[in-house]
TIGU-569602 format. One line per 3 residues: number of its first residue (from 1); their letters; for each residue x, y, z of N, C-alpha, C. Coordinates in nm, 4 decimals, decimal comma. Layout:
NUM) a) X/Y/Z/X/Y/Z/X/Y/Z; ...
***
This chain:
1) xxx) -3,9858/-0,5214/4,5052/-4,1275/-0,5372/4,5304/-4,2065/-0,4270/4,4596; -4,1497/-0,3058/4,4544/-4,2176/-0,1936/4,3899/-4,2393/-0,2235/4,2412; -4,1375/-0,2781/4,1735/-4,1521/-0,3116/4,0314/-4,2562/-0,4200/4,0119
4) xxx) -4,2614/-0,5157/4,1040/-4,3601/-0,6224/4,0945/-4,5008/-0,5648/4,1032; -4,5219/-0,4734/4,1972/-4,6536/-0,4112/4,2126/-4,6902/-0,3326/4,0875; -4,5955/-0,2577/4,0355/-4,6194/-0,1804/3,9135/-4,6546/-0,2736/3,7976
7) xxx) -4,5806/-0,3824/3,7832/-4,6070/-0,4786/3,6767/-4,7433/-0,5431/3,6949; -4,7776/-0,5770/3,8185/-4,9076/-0,6383/3,8458/-5,0215/-0,5427/3,8122; -5,0068/-0,4167/3,8520/-5,1105/-0,3184/3,8220/-5,1234/-0,2960/3,6719
10) xxx) -5,0123/-0,2934/3,6025/-5,0153/-0,2784/3,4574/-5,0857/-0,3980/3,3927; -5,0529/-0,5172/3,4373/-5,1164/-0,6368/3,3821/-5,2661/-0,6358/3,4106; -5,3031/-0,5923/3,5295/-5,4445/-0,5841/3,5649/-5,5166/-0,4810/3,4774
13) xxx) -5,4532/-0,3673/3,4552/-5,5133/-0,2641/3,3710/-5,5289/-0,3134/3,2271; -5,4280/-0,3812/3,1769/-5,4345/-0,4345/3,0407/-5,5472/-0,5356/3,0302; -5,5583/-0,6220/3,1306/-5,6644/-0,7229/3,1245/-5,8019/-0,6584/3,1338
16) xxx) -5,8148/-0,5517/3,2126/-5,9435/-0,4826/3,2235/-5,9790/-0,4155/3,0913; -5,8805/-0,3536/3,0288/-5,9060/-0,2874/2,9019/-5,9366/-0,3876/2,7913; -5,8692/-0,4990/2,7950/-5,8896/-0,6006/2,6926/-6,0142/-0,6832/2,7207
19) xxx) -6,0611/-0,6785/2,8458/-6,1773/-0,7576/2,8820/-6,1480/-0,9060/2,8765; -6,0272/-0,9436/2,9064/-5,9854/-1,0816/2,8857/-5,9485/-1,1474/3,0190; -6,0246/-1,2468/3,0552/-5,9964/-1,3150/3,1811/-5,8646/-1,3915/3,1757
22) xxx) -5,8218/-1,4304/3,0584/-5,6957/-1,5024/3,0459/-5,5790/-1,4174/3,0933; -5,5748/-1,2918/3,0528/-5,4678/-1,2028/3,0973/-5,4759/-1,1792/3,2472; -5,5958/-1,1627/3,2981/-5,6141/-1,1432/3,4424/-5,5625/-1,2656/3,5179
25) xxx) -5,6020/-1,3833/3,4723/-5,5589/-1,5060/3,5390/-5,4075/-1,5226/3,5337; -5,3463/-1,4869/3,4223/-5,2012/-1,4952/3,4099/-5,1329/-1,4017/3,5102; -5,1811/-1,2788/3,5173/-5,1230/-1,1824/3,6116/-5,1462/-1,2273/3,7556
28) xxx) -5,2626/-1,2824/3,7816/-5,2943/-1,3308/3,9159/-5,2014/-1,4470/3,9536; -5,1795/-1,5392/3,8632/-5,0887/-1,6511/3,8902/-4,9478/-1,6017/3,9189; -4,9026/-1,5022/3,8421/-4,7691/-1,4463/3,8650/-4,7620/-1,3798/4,0020
31) xxx) -4,8656/-1,3075/4,0399/-4,8683/-1,2412/4,1702/-4,8688/-1,3431/4,2830; -4,9474/-1,4491/4,2690/-4,9527/-1,5518/4,3729/-4,8202/-1,6273/4,3833; -4,7523/-1,6457/4,2718/-4,6203/-1,7086/4,2750/-4,5226/-1,6208/4,3526
34) xxx) -4,5343/-1,4908/4,3343/-4,4496/-1,3970/4,4088/-4,4825/-1,4047/4,5579; -4,6100/-1,4189/4,5908/-4,6516/-1,4300/4,7312/-4,5860/-1,5518/4,7970; -4,5731/-1,6589/4,7220/-4,5168/-1,7822/4,7769/-4,3727/-1,7637/4,8231
37) xxx) -4,3044/-1,6633/4,7693/-4,1653/-1,6414/4,8071/-4,1500/-1,5536/4,9309; -4,2607/-1,5037/4,9848/-4,2560/-1,4206/5,1044/-4,2358/-1,5116/5,2252; -4,1333/-1,4843/5,3036/-4,0966/-1,5731/5,4141/-4,1929/-1,5637/5,5320
40) xxx) -4,2346/-1,4442/5,5677/-4,3222/-1,4254/5,6827/-4,4618/-1,4780/5,6502; -4,5124/-1,5685/5,7348/-4,6411/-1,6324/5,7093/-4,7571/-1,5353/5,6973; -4,7651/-1,4374/5,7892/-4,8764/-1,3416/5,7854/-4,8671/-1,2534/5,6615
43) xxx) -4,7468/-1,2084/5,6276/-4,7289/-1,1266/5,5080/-4,7665/-1,2058/5,3823; -4,7299/-1,3357/5,3808/-4,7636/-1,4206/5,2665/-4,9156/-1,4344/5,2537; -4,9858/-1,4577/5,3643/-5,1319/-1,4706/5,3600/-5,1969/-1,3393/5,3160
46) xxx) -5,1434/-1,2267/5,3650/-5,1961/-1,0959/5,3230/-5,1788/-1,0762/5,1724; -5,0629/-1,1131/5,1228/-5,0343/-1,1032/4,9792/-5,1306/-1,1906/4,8994; -5,1517/-1,3130/4,9453/-5,2419/-1,4042/4,8754/-5,3851/-1,3518/4,8773
49) xxx) -5,4249/-1,2912/4,9886/-5,5601/-1,2371/4,9979/-5,5784/-1,1205/4,9002; -5,4775/-1,0331/4,8903/-5,4849/-0,9197/4,7984/-5,4915/-0,9651/4,6526; -5,4247/-1,0757/4,6235/-5,4124/-1,1207/4,4843/-5,5007/-1,2401/4,4522
52) xxx) -5,5970/-1,2717/4,5388/-5,6716/-1,3939/4,5232/-5,8020/-1,3912/4,4479; -5,8692/-1,2773/4,4309/-6,0026/-1,2853/4,3703/-5,9978/-1,3375/4,2263; -6,0954/-1,4210/4,1937/-6,1049/-1,4719/4,0572/-6,1466/-1,3585/3,9637
55) xxx) -6,1350/-1,3824/3,8355/-6,1746/-1,2805/3,7388/-6,3223/-1,2481/3,7529; -6,4049/-1,3508/3,7731/-6,5491/-1,3282/3,7875/-6,5795/-1,2418/3,9095; -6,5103/-1,2673/4,0219/-6,5286/-1,1851/4,1417/-6,4824/-1,0415/4,1161
58) xxx) -6,3677/-1,0294/4,0505/-6,3150/-0,8975/4,0163/-6,4145/-0,8211/3,9290; -6,4660/-0,8884/3,8275/-6,5577/-0,8233/3,7332/-6,6880/-0,7816/3,8024; -6,7403/-0,8674/3,8891/-6,8630/-0,8345/3,9619/-6,8410/-0,7131/4,0518
61) xxx) -6,7268/-0,7085/4,1199/-6,6962/-0,5945/4,2078/-6,6787/-0,4670/4,1251; -6,6107/-0,4796/4,0128/-6,5891/-0,3640/3,9258/-6,7229/-0,3088/3,8768; -6,8138/-0,3988/3,8404/-6,9449/-0,3565/3,7916/-7,0247/-0,2869/3,9017
64) xxx) -7,0186/-0,3409/4,0236/-7,0893/-0,2766/4,1360/-7,0337/-0,1368/4,1600; -6,9030/-0,1218/4,1540/-6,8422/0,0097/4,1743/-6,8831/0,1074/4,0643; -6,8904/0,0600/3,9422/-6,9329/0,1456/3,8321/-7,0788/0,1889/3,8490
67) xxx) -7,1582/0,1015/3,9069/-7,2996/0,1315/3,9295/-7,3197/0,2189/4,0540; -7,2108/0,2516/4,1226/-7,2186/0,3367/4,2407/-7,2569/0,2635/4,3680; -7,2492/0,1323/4,3655/-7,2797/0,0530/4,4837/-7,1498/0,0216/4,5577
70) xx) -7,1561/0,0020/4,6907/-7,0345/-0,0308/4,7649/-6,9754/-0,1630/4,7193; -6,8412/-0,1699/4,7222/-6,7708/-0,2884/4,6778/-6,7886/-0,4027/4,7661
***
C-alpha cells in the first residue's frame, strides 16, 4: 500500500507540473481501481473519497489554496 501511495503522489505531482488533466485522470483511475480491491466497505469508501475529485475540482481547490483562501 505504501508503494501505491508513493506512486499515486508521484503521478499527481507529474500531472500538476505538466498541467495535464489526462495524466491526472489516469492516476485517478489507477487509484480508484486499487480502492476496488479493498475488502472492508468503509475503508473502500474512504479510499474512493480520497481519490475521487475530478481534475477540474482538483485544479479549482489548488488555485484557491495558492490564492490563500481555505480549501
